[in-house]
C-alpha angles and dihedrals in degrees: 000000000000089000091052092047092052089049092053089049093051090049091050092047093050092048090051091050092048092049089047089050090050092049091047091048089045090050093047091046089050092050092047090046091049089047090049093048092049088048090050092048093047087049092046090048089050093049091049089049091048090047090049092046090047089049090048092048093049091048093047093053115101091214127074117259131196125180127200139189121239090275094058095254118141117258103172145345126203120227093268093054093046090053094049098044098034090229122118118214091249091054096043101040107116096010123123110267090232089064095053098032105044113171134182138182111265094217102040096029087220124137110270126219112266107236096213097085091047091047092056092041096054095031098229144086114293120195125216119256116263116271096021121162131196120226106213125210092268093051098256117141121227123184110230144179140195141071155276126238134182123256113222131197125226089277090055094250118142109251101167145324139257126217118209116188141150140197115267100178095118090048092051090050090050093049090048089049091053091047088051090050093049091049093048089048092051089049089047094053090048090048091048093051088050094047094049092048094051095068092041091067098058091040091053091046091047093052091052090050091050090054092049113107091215095055114121127223090253091052090049091051090049091051090050090055093048093051091049095051096043093047088049089050092051090048090053091052091053092044091053090053091050093046096050088049090052091045090050093051093040094239098116110111124205123225098217118196135146105297129201110219094212092048093055093049092048090051089049092049091050093053093047098040096094094061094039090052093041091059093040092238120168112235120196120187127198117186133155116277092223123068116269116198127185139162112262145112101279094199093051094044091050087048090056093049095045088053091053092047092046093048090049091052094045093052098043124084115243119289091024130150124260122180128190122192132178137178140158141205136173095291109029149019113223123195124174134187117197130179143184092234140126093294131214129273112245089239089058102047093101098036094058086079094055122106114276093005127145131167109258122202133165087266106039100205099176121113095233128264138164099271094236100095097093092040089053091046092052092051093048092050095048089049085063089050091252138119138238124200134180124212130181135165086220140271112349092013099096124236140245129211119200125201122197119189128179113258099231132158130212120247119247089254091051091050092053093051091049093052089051094050090050092059111114119217117227115263120252134167118266137197104241131186118202120195117186132136090212099089095195093052095046097044098046089047089051093053091048091054094042089054087059091054101261125141106236134191120188124204128177107218141028096256093053086048092056094050094043102044094077095032092063092034092234118202091190131028122193104201126192110217101217100055127142123254095018121016120227093263096056090044089055094047093050092044088055092054091060117081095226089046093061092072094051117104105232118201121185113220110193145139091235110090109164120127091251089053090054092048091049090050092050091045092056091053108273121141098205138016122210126188122223129280090049119218102234094213092050091051095049090048089051091050091048093052096045 
């Protein structure tokens, strides 16, 4: 019995221990399961945070981003990619990348190779080919640039790819604008060379006729007229170049005075009359019968109008019609120039005012020009606070340019100052020194001044100018800037250091006519700055008033 009881006790004890072990094992398993569950939840939370961070990052990127799996099927698009492709992530997920991301060559319009496959194959970043464009879902074409790269898992195996690209439409336009500007500059330089060569031919021929012993007095006078006209034409070309440069930099100053509308129109017509008559155009002019006055720079307004008349004559076949109309009210002065010429394509109506721009047709019927006249006119009109507009019904339909200027008047004080400035000093003979190493320029200028009664001394370099200016008691000195020994700036500085030299009127005569050149001359001690070729009337007026 005792043995049986002992055995039963042992069995019960073993059972209890087994049950206890099972309970302990279950508790341990439950704890481990709970720990695993908590770890999984933490991992899931971390993955969710990473996914959210990834989405936030993609959504924050300014570039478009598309991800694919290893088979090249779309997994996701960020908002920029959705906007550019026209596909949402829900629509695109699982689609072949080539269907969502369709790209072509901009130049050939042929389908371009998608870089994703190559990126996964070679295992590195692959850039798109140059001039690639994306065709969006709605068929619109967007120039793009950027690259594809493989996506790797933690073991380093390629598990997909990412496309990163962006819209370069604005950059393409800027690049095209630069190419257009370079092309226009090249055309401008070629035209400039042509325009400068044109007057040289008659000048050369005229000089040979003048040297001929058999030349009659009438032929000599004709030659003189030819040379004068052609030199004036070359000077106008150079002045236009300088003016457009000053307008572009905002350094051109207007000389505003009370301006008579009829007078500026008459001056403009006089300037443009040779080309109008040469092409036998009929010019009609309609202006108010009563006088119309306004505050403006009359020279610049006339320059604008003569440019428009000349342009109309150039781009109109012979025996065409040109009409100029002008009117004024309390607010504005309106002047229009219309012609029956070749017209302007609608797409070019704004670009005609661009630098170096000329209307090009299959039959370019213009008579040349630098392509800066309209750009200069626009700048001068805007300096006056006005506007200029071009209209045309198209090629062969003629064109019209309309200038509108504010109808302003000068104050009484400004009128008084203008009247004082217009006073002309009486002429008197002066002692003048000319210093220039160009013998022809110096000697011809000396003859011109001597013909007007002035006493003239000519020297060839800066050092000789310094020793001569006091010896001849010069009242006025015309100094070239680029002289040997001492340049004109240094001569002016040393003259001003001398007591006698402070009373001399120094005039810089140079081919350099930018505003910085004038400022440098004035800083060196010059009173005035003249740009070659000198206009004789301007020089004589300056001498008279000095």
